[in-house]
N, C-alpha and C positions, 0 to 999 in steps of 0.2 A: 610514533605518537608525535603530534605537533602541538604547538602552543598558539592559542588564539587570544586576542586582546579585545575586550568589550569596553568601549568608551561611551559613557553617558554624559550628556551635557544639558544643563538647565541653567537658567539665570542665577539661581541660588546655589546650585550644587553641581560640582564637576567631580566625576569619579572615574577611575580606570581599574578594571578587574582583569587579571590575567589567570587563565586556567588551561589545563591540559585537555586536548581534544583526542578522544580515542579512535574515532572513525571520521575520515576526512577524504573528500574528493573535491578539488577546487571547482567552484561554480563556473560553468562554461567549458569545462574540460571535455575534450573529444572522447575520452574513455568513460565519462560519467554515465551516458545512456547505456552503454554496454555493461558496465558494472551493475547498474540498476536492474537490467534484464537478468543478469546472472543471479543477482541477489533475490529476485522475485520468481525465479524459475520454479521453485517448489510450490509457490502459490498456483501457478498455472497447472502443474501436475495434480495438485489437490483438487482443483475444479474439474479437471478431466476425469479424475477417479470417481466422480459422481455422474459420469456420462453426460456432462454438460460441456459447453464450448466457451473457453475464455477468449477475450479480445483485449489486448493490452496496448495502450498508447501513452507514452510518458508515464505519469504516475496515476493514470486512470485505468481501471480494469472493469470490463463488462462481462457478465456471465449470460450466455444464451442457452436456451433449451428449446427443442422443437418436438411437437407431438400432434397426434390426432385429437380432435375435440373430446373424444371419449376418454382420453388418457390425461386430461388437463389436471385432475386432482393428483394423480401420481407425479406429474411434473412439478406441481406446486410443492408437494412434499419433498421431492428431490432438491428443489431450489432452496427450500427452507433449511434443510439439513446442511446443504453446501454453504449457505451464507453463515450459518451458525459456526461451522468449522473454520471458515475464513476469518470470522470475528475472533476466534480463539488463536488462529495462526498469527494474526497481525501483531499483537503486543509481544508475543514470544519472539518475534523477529524485529523488534524495535520500530514498528510501524503503527500508525494511527488510522483506524477506520473512521472516516468522516460520516457519521450517521446522518447528518443534515443533507449530505449529497447522495445517500444511499436510497435507491428507489427500485421498486418492482413494477414493471409495466406489463 
């Protein structure tokens, strides 16, 4: 566990808060991307368990599905169930799903 210091400066107020950080990877670290991939590997497996294909880049994940036009409703249901499970997985792994950037095409 490491210690972080947060300094807030304003014309009227200056304060300094010290707190313990439980999870830490220095920004710009060479191992940061590798650790993130390991951390989110279960997410990729979750998506694949729905017979869908994940694509991950940095902190963005895309979910792809392919079908014949006659199976479009089934794919829509698959995708909906998968996204619901991803939405449940995120907070349990201390991640935030940005619904403003979540789109279905």
